[in-house]
C-alpha positions as CSV (number, residue, x, y, z in Angstrom):
1,F,14.9,-116.6,-7.1
2,H,16.2,-118.3,-10.1
3,S,15.1,-115.8,-12.7
4,Y,14.4,-112.4,-13.0
5,G,10.9,-113.3,-14.1
6,D,10.6,-114.8,-10.4
7,A,11.8,-111.5,-8.8
8,Q,9.5,-109.7,-10.5
9,N,6.4,-111.8,-9.6
10,Y,7.6,-111.5,-6.0
11,V,7.5,-108.0,-5.9
12,A,4.3,-107.9,-7.9
13,T,2.6,-110.3,-5.2
14,H,4.4,-107.9,-2.5
15,V,3.1,-104.8,-3.8
16,L,-0.5,-106.3,-4.7
17,W,-0.5,-107.5,-0.7
18,D,0.2,-104.1,0.1
19,V,-2.1,-102.5,-1.9
20,Y,-4.7,-105.4,-0.7
21,T,-4.0,-105.0,2.6
22,Y,-4.0,-101.2,2.8
23,A,-7.4,-101.1,0.7
24,N,-8.8,-103.6,3.6
25,K,-7.8,-101.7,6.8
26,D,-11.2,-100.1,7.0
27,E,-12.8,-103.0,6.6
28,S,-10.9,-105.3,9.3
29,T,-10.7,-105.0,12.6
30,A,-8.6,-106.7,15.2
31,T,-10.9,-109.5,15.9
32,T,-11.5,-110.2,12.3
33,S,-10.0,-113.1,10.8
34,T,-8.0,-112.0,7.6
35,T,-9.0,-115.2,5.4
36,I,-12.9,-114.4,6.1
37,S,-13.2,-110.9,5.7
38,R,-11.1,-110.8,2.3
39,P,-11.2,-112.9,-0.7
40,Q,-8.8,-115.6,-0.8
41,L,-6.8,-114.3,-3.9
42,Y,-3.5,-116.4,-2.7
43,R,-5.8,-119.3,-4.5
44,M,-5.2,-118.0,-7.8
45,F,-1.5,-117.7,-7.7
46,P,1.6,-120.3,-8.5
47,P,2.2,-122.4,-5.4
48,V,5.2,-120.6,-4.3
49,F,3.6,-117.0,-4.0
50,S,0.4,-118.7,-2.9
51,D,2.7,-120.1,0.1
52,L,4.0,-116.7,0.2
53,W,0.9,-114.8,0.3
54,Q,-0.3,-117.5,3.1
55,S,2.2,-116.7,5.3
56,W,1.8,-113.3,5.3
57,I,-1.5,-113.6,6.6
58,K,-0.2,-115.9,9.5
59,Q,2.1,-112.8,10.3
60,E,-0.6,-110.6,10.2
61,K,-2.3,-112.9,12.4
62,D,0.3,-113.5,14.8
63,E,0.6,-109.6,15.0
64,T,-2.8,-109.1,15.7
65,S,-3.2,-112.1,18.5
66,D,0.0,-110.7,20.0
67,K,-1.4,-107.1,20.2
68,Q,-4.8,-108.4,21.6
69,Q,-2.9,-110.1,24.3
70,Q,-0.9,-107.0,25.2
71,I,-4.2,-105.1,25.7
72,K,-5.7,-107.9,27.6
73,Q,-2.5,-107.8,29.9
74,Q,-2.7,-104.1,30.3
75,L,-6.8,-104.2,31.2
76,A,-6.3,-106.8,33.6
77,T,-3.1,-104.8,35.2
78,K,-5.3,-101.7,35.5
79,I,-8.3,-103.7,36.9
80,E,-6.2,-105.4,39.8
81,S,-4.8,-102.2,40.3
82,L,-8.4,-100.7,40.6
83,I,-9.2,-103.4,42.7
84,G,-6.6,-103.0,45.1
85,I,-7.3,-98.9,45.6
86,L,-11.4,-100.0,46.2
87,Q,-9.9,-102.4,49.1
88,L,-8.0,-100.3,50.5
89,A,-10.6,-97.6,50.1
90,S,-13.2,-99.8,51.8
91,S,-10.7,-100.9,55.0
92,T,-9.5,-97.1,55.5
93,A,-13.5,-96.4,55.2
94,E,-14.3,-99.3,57.8
95,K,-11.3,-97.8,60.2
96,D,-12.6,-94.5,60.0
97,A,-16.1,-95.7,60.8
98,K,-15.0,-97.2,63.8
99,R,-13.1,-94.6,65.1
100,G,-15.8,-92.4,64.5
101,A,-17.7,-94.9,66.3
102,S,-15.4,-94.8,69.3
103,V,-14.9,-91.2,69.9
104,E,-18.9,-91.1,69.6
105,N,-18.9,-93.5,72.6
106,E,-16.3,-92.0,74.4
107,G,-18.2,-88.8,74.1
108,E,-21.4,-90.1,75.3
109,E,-19.7,-91.8,78.2
110,Q,-17.7,-88.6,78.8
111,Q,-21.2,-86.6,78.6
112,Q,-23.2,-89.0,81.0
113,Q,-20.1,-88.4,83.8
114,R,-20.6,-84.5,83.3
115,T,-24.2,-85.3,84.2
116,A,-24.0,-87.8,86.7
117,N,-20.8,-85.5,88.6
118,T,-23.6,-82.3,88.2
119,T,-26.0,-84.5,89.6
120,H,-24.1,-85.6,92.7
121,E,-23.4,-82.0,93.1
122,N,-26.4,-80.3,93.6
């Protein structure tokens, strides 16, 4: 900073940002844009502090975007995992159904043979 007054203005701007963002936390959501959900106070500031304020807005948007991207990636991973589990369960059920049908067929064949043997013996 070039002067003590510049440092004071910077601190005042930063405190205003902290108060302003804290006061607006309830109003904003992860998908709401900072510049849309809040009045654009930075337009009243001198250019240096207006640029600083806008950089904080951009940083907040980037952080929100990164968090959303992480959440999307986690959801995609969970969905892929669930699909894999469903495919495994489906293939296991098909194998069990085939095995059950095979056992039933064997049982019927054995029953028919017993019936035929009984008939031939009589």
